C-alpha positions in Angstrom: 29.0 28.5 -33.2 31.5 27.5 -35.9 35.1 28.7 -36.4 36.1 30.8 -39.5 37.8 27.7 -41.1 34.8 25.4 -40.7 31.9 27.8 -41.5 30.5 28.7 -44.8 30.1 32.4 -45.7 26.5 31.8 -46.7 25.5 30.4 -43.3 23.1 32.5 -41.3 24.8 34.7 -38.7 23.7 34.8 -35.1 23.0 37.9 -32.9 26.3 37.4 -31.2 28.1 37.5 -34.6 26.5 40.8 -35.4 27.4 42.2 -32.0 31.1 41.1 -32.4 31.3 42.9 -35.8 29.5 46.0 -34.2 32.2 46.0 -31.5 35.0 45.7 -34.1 33.4 48.7 -36.0 33.2 50.7 -32.8 36.9 50.0 -32.1 37.8 51.2 -35.6 35.7 54.4 -35.2 37.2 55.1 -31.8 40.8 54.8 -33.2 39.9 57.0 -36.1 40.1 54.3 -38.8 36.4 54.9 -39.7 34.7 58.3 -40.0 31.4 58.8 -38.1 29.2 58.6 -41.2 30.8 55.4 -42.5 30.8 53.9 -39.0 27.0 54.5 -38.6 26.3 53.2 -42.1 28.3 50.0 -41.5 26.9 49.6 -38.0 23.3 49.7 -39.4 24.2 47.2 -42.1 25.9 44.9 -39.6 22.8 44.7 -37.4 20.7 43.9 -40.6 23.2 41.3 -41.9 21.8 37.8 -42.3 25.0 35.8 -43.3 28.6 35.6 -42.4 29.6 36.9 -45.9 27.7 40.1 -45.2 29.4 40.6 -41.9 32.8 39.8 -43.3 32.4 42.4 -46.1 31.7 45.1 -43.5 34.8 44.3 -41.4 37.4 42.8 -43.8 39.4 46.0 -44.1 39.7 46.6 -40.4 42.5 45.5 -38.0 41.4 42.5 -35.9 38.9 41.2 -38.4 40.8 38.0 -39.0 41.9 37.3 -35.4 38.5 38.2 -33.9 36.8 35.4 -35.8 33.6 33.6 -34.7 35.4 31.7 -31.9 32.6 31.8 -29.5 29.6 33.6 -28.2 29.9 37.1 -26.7 29.7 37.0 -22.9 27.4 39.6 -21.4 28.9 41.9 -18.8 27.7 41.1 -15.3 24.5 42.8 -14.0 25.1 46.0 -12.3 23.5 48.8 -10.3 24.1 52.6 -10.5 23.1 54.6 -7.4 22.6 58.3 -6.8 21.6 59.0 -3.2 22.0 62.7 -2.5 24.5 62.6 -5.3 24.9 61.7 -8.9 26.2 59.0 -11.3 27.3 59.1 -14.9 28.0 56.1 -17.2 29.5 57.5 -20.4 32.0 56.7 -23.1 33.2 53.2 -23.9 31.9 50.5 -21.5 30.3 47.1 -21.7 26.5 47.2 -21.3 25.4 44.4 -19.0 22.4 42.3 -19.8 20.6 43.8 -16.8 21.2 47.2 -15.4 19.4 48.8 -12.4 19.5 52.6 -11.8 18.3 54.3 -8.7 18.2 58.1 -8.0 17.0 59.3 -4.6 17.4 63.1 -4.3 20.0 62.8 -6.9 20.5 62.3 -10.6 22.2 60.3 -13.2 23.0 59.8 -16.9 23.4 56.4 -18.7 24.8 57.1 -22.2 24.7 54.1 -24.5 25.9 55.9 -27.6 29.5 54.7 -27.4 28.9 51.6 -25.3 29.6 48.0 -26.4 26.5 45.8 -26.4 27.4 42.3 -25.3 23.8 40.9 -25.5 21.1 41.3 -28.1 18.6 42.4 -25.4 19.3 44.7 -22.5 17.0 45.3 -19.5 17.3 48.6 -17.7 15.2 49.1 -14.6 15.2 52.8 -13.7 13.8 54.1 -10.4 13.7 57.8 -9.5 12.4 59.2 -6.1 12.6 62.9 -6.0 15.5 62.7 -8.5 16.1 62.5 -12.2 17.7 60.2 -14.7 18.5 60.5 -18.4 19.1 57.5 -20.6 20.7 58.4 -24.0 20.3 55.9 -26.8 22.1 55.7 -30.2 19.9 56.0 -33.3 20.1 52.3 -34.3 18.9 50.5 -31.1 15.3 49.3 -30.7 13.5 50.5 -27.6 10.6 49.1 -25.5 9.4 51.5 -22.7 7.1 50.6 -19.8 7.3 52.8 -16.7 5.0 54.4 -14.2 5.1 57.9 -12.8 3.4 59.3 -9.7 3.6 63.1 -9.5 6.6 62.9 -11.9 7.4 61.8 -15.4 8.6 58.6 -17.1 9.1 58.8 -20.9 6.8 56.5 -22.8 8.0 57.2 -26.3 11.3 57.9 -28.1 11.6 59.6 -31.4 12.7 57.4 -34.3 12.8 53.8 -35.0 15.8 51.4 -34.5 17.4 49.2 -37.1 16.2 45.6 -37.7 18.6 43.2 -35.9 20.1 45.9 -33.6 20.0 45.3 -29.9 16.7 45.8 -28.0 16.8 48.1 -24.9 13.9 47.4 -22.6 13.4 50.1 -20.0 11.0 49.7 -17.1 10.6 51.2 -13.7 8.9 54.0 -11.8 9.3 57.7 -10.9 7.8 59.3 -7.8 8.2 63.1 -7.7 11.1 62.6 -10.1 11.8 61.8 -13.7 13.1 59.2 -16.1 14.0 60.7 -19.5 14.8 58.6 -22.5 16.2 60.2 -25.6 17.8 59.2 -28.9 20.9 61.2 -29.6 23.4 61.0 -32.5 27.1 60.3 -31.8 29.4 63.3 -31.9 31.8 63.4 -34.8 35.4 62.4 -33.9 37.7 65.3 -33.3 
């Protein structure tokens, strides 16, 4: 990974560079500096960008663009587990998505909302397990999805409406459901108030 002073704008950008710009855009949208439509437009273009020049044009007018730089790779959040045993869990709002996430619902339920989350890795593995419980995973429109789950007397979604954007993170969802459900849905972000 090169530094801003030593790299050429026409050099090919890496996945971690695209993720850093996506996080910068998310920060700007969260603070009201970008409207929702412009944010989603720039986010899609950031994930499709091939060079540093393309990424720089998307973030040049935002605070933090110069200091953020390309000083090193993004570090994925640590693996984590979300449990709902006779209870529930919710993971919503702004949070760092780990490279590996395990969710488990036993006589309980949970929601994992990735729409406002920061992706710190180009690929995310979610292992979802439901036993007499239910889980919902909400995806933003631009991410790519790979679903492989098994259901016994329950349901595990095997398709999601819409296609992701080229270069956007891949969310791989596997697991099983016994007398329960794992629901996966794409959902647009709500406009900022």
